[in-house]
C-alpha positions, 0 to 999 in steps of 0.5 A: 559439512556444516549447516552454514556451508549449505547456505545460498546467501549470507547478509552480514553486519546489518542492523536488522529490524526484528519484530521487537528489537533492532540488532546487529545480525547476520542473516543466512538464507537457503532456498529463498527462506531465512534459515539462520540469524546470528552474530557471526555466520561464516560467509566464506562457506556460503555461495554468496555474501553481502556486506550490509555494514552501515545499512539497516535491514528490514522486512520488505514492504507489503503494500496492500493498496496498489492500482496497477490497472491491468487488464485494460488500462496498461497505458496508465500503468501495468504490472511490469512498470508498477512492480518495478517501481515497487521493487525500487522502493523496497516493496516485496509483495503488493496487493492489487486493487480490483479497479481501475482495470477493465474488466474490474476484478468483480467476477472470476473472469475478471480475476483470471484476466488480471492474473494472466496479465500479471503472470511472469511480468512482476518483479515482486510477489503479488496478491489480488483483491476482489470487489464488492459492487452492486449486482455481483453479490453472487460472485463473492463466494467464487472469488473467495474460493479462487484466492482473493485476499479480501474484498474492496468497496467504495462508499463514494463514487470511484470516478470510473466511466463506462458500462464495466467500470467499478461502482460504489456500493448502495447500503443494501449491497454493503450490508448484504455483502458484509454478511457474505464476506463474514461467512467466509472470514474475509476482510472488507476494505472500504473507501469511506467517504459519504457520497451524498455529502461529497457529491452535493458539495462538489456540485455546489462548488462547480455551480459557484465557479469555485474550482481551485485546489482549496475548493476541492479540499473543502468539498471533501471534508473530514465529516464525510469520512467520519459519516461513512466510517461510522455507518460502516462500523454500525453495519459491521456490528450487525454482521460480524464482518471484519473491516479494513479502512483504507487511506484514512486522512484524519486523526478523528477517523483513526480514533473512531475506528480505535473506539470500535476496536475497543468495543471488540470489532475486528477492524484495522486502519490504514493511512498513506505517505501522502497524508504524512508527507504533504499538506493542503498547501502543497496542492496550491504549488504541485497542483493535480499531481497531488490530487487524491480522495480523501484529499490532503489535509492541512498541516495541523491535521497532518501533525495529529495524524502523525500523533496517531501513528506514533501512538500505534493507532494506525495499523498499516501504511500503504501507498495507494499508488493510483497512476494515470497518464500526465494528460489526465492531470491536465484540466481546466479546473481542479475538479476535472483532473484525475484524482490519484497519487503515483507514489509507490516507489517512495513509500518506504523512504518517506515513512522511514525518513520522516518517521524515524530519521526526522521524528525518531519513531522506532523502526520496529513500529514503522516496520510493523505498519509497512510489513508485519501488520499487512502480513497478519491482516491478509493471511500472509504471516508465517510466510512474509512480513518479518525477519524471522527463521522460516519466513521468505527472505524478503528484505530491503537494505536502507541507508539511513544516512543517504539523503537525496533529491528525487528526480524523474530519472529515478522513477521506474513507474510508467508515467514519470510524475510524482508529488514528491519530485524535487523533495529531499528524501531523508534515506535511500533504499539500497537493495531489495531481495525477494526470497533471497534473490536481489531484484533491485540495487541502487547502483545496478538497477533492476534484475533482468528476471521477473520473479514475482509470484501470485501469493494467496492467503493461508 
């Protein structure tokens, strides 16, 4: 019997996005792994066949920046609804942040509670971030040994309330934490905004009665991002700690990080779809649904950021899915509304649609930012992140010619608000496969079973 006869699934006739090229190929899958790539695999000898003619086949997105808020805040979002939205958006693996759950993942107990909440409730695979906060330096090594992919710290207030809420780092905790994290070869992810700058400007705005969206944007200027980035890079030079800067909103921030990389620092940079799809003018129309920190920037800055993406200066694009109940977006002034964008389901369609369909950026470049680079950075390469023989068959099928208007009925997240509602998305995820099993189809919805597993870095 031929090898082909043993295949579980053949996906035929798709335009397959490999690491360095796009080719018309068939994909042979066995026991969850890609085992063959060829131009004429015999689908009749496989158990199942999918005809992907006219579709683009890409590695499933690895979203390294997701807040699913369990344990403790499942009324905001949970693993079941959050992973459903991710699956519908072409994501096959996500890394859950240590906040806003209660307790946060800053102790082994907190990590165990998070994993218990996720078990058998996720549609796609997941990994876990640990947290770096004041008073918990002794927890870093145990969390590392337990299997977190890295650690997350805030250089400005995360906005949580209550005794157990996640806290921003002081300079001592940041410096000492970097030493510990470097000793175990992990990565520290940083929300880089200067707390002294943004808190003082925010207070001044409130006292002056300046409470509009544009006032909020002015209270969190790019210089606050740059100050925090450069302070963290200085500490990294002293400690040898690998850094990953999350949701960088400015070209200047990207270039500061690139200059550090040119000097030999181990550092990567992430931006998010909302900085590439929305501008500060949208805040006036959409309101707090589009509020986040750092804030959405003006149109000229967005174009500069797209230039950084096009030039390969951005490593990773992630959603920063930060959901909450609609009531938390309703406030008397913009400053009091919860800051966080719920957009996990739309990341791929926004980035491939705007980046490739509209701007003509190579699919290989965008696929690497969505999948390949996240896998390499956080120890999942060799298992995930590319369409390559031997890797998990984590795939998304996209119709580059299927534009549609995003409506509430399309959303799988718990609370059906999104700044992208009403927008025309230039392409559409038609199917998502996790280890060769379809977990989502545009015409069939979600698969009944939840096959997501906890994955740990190699």
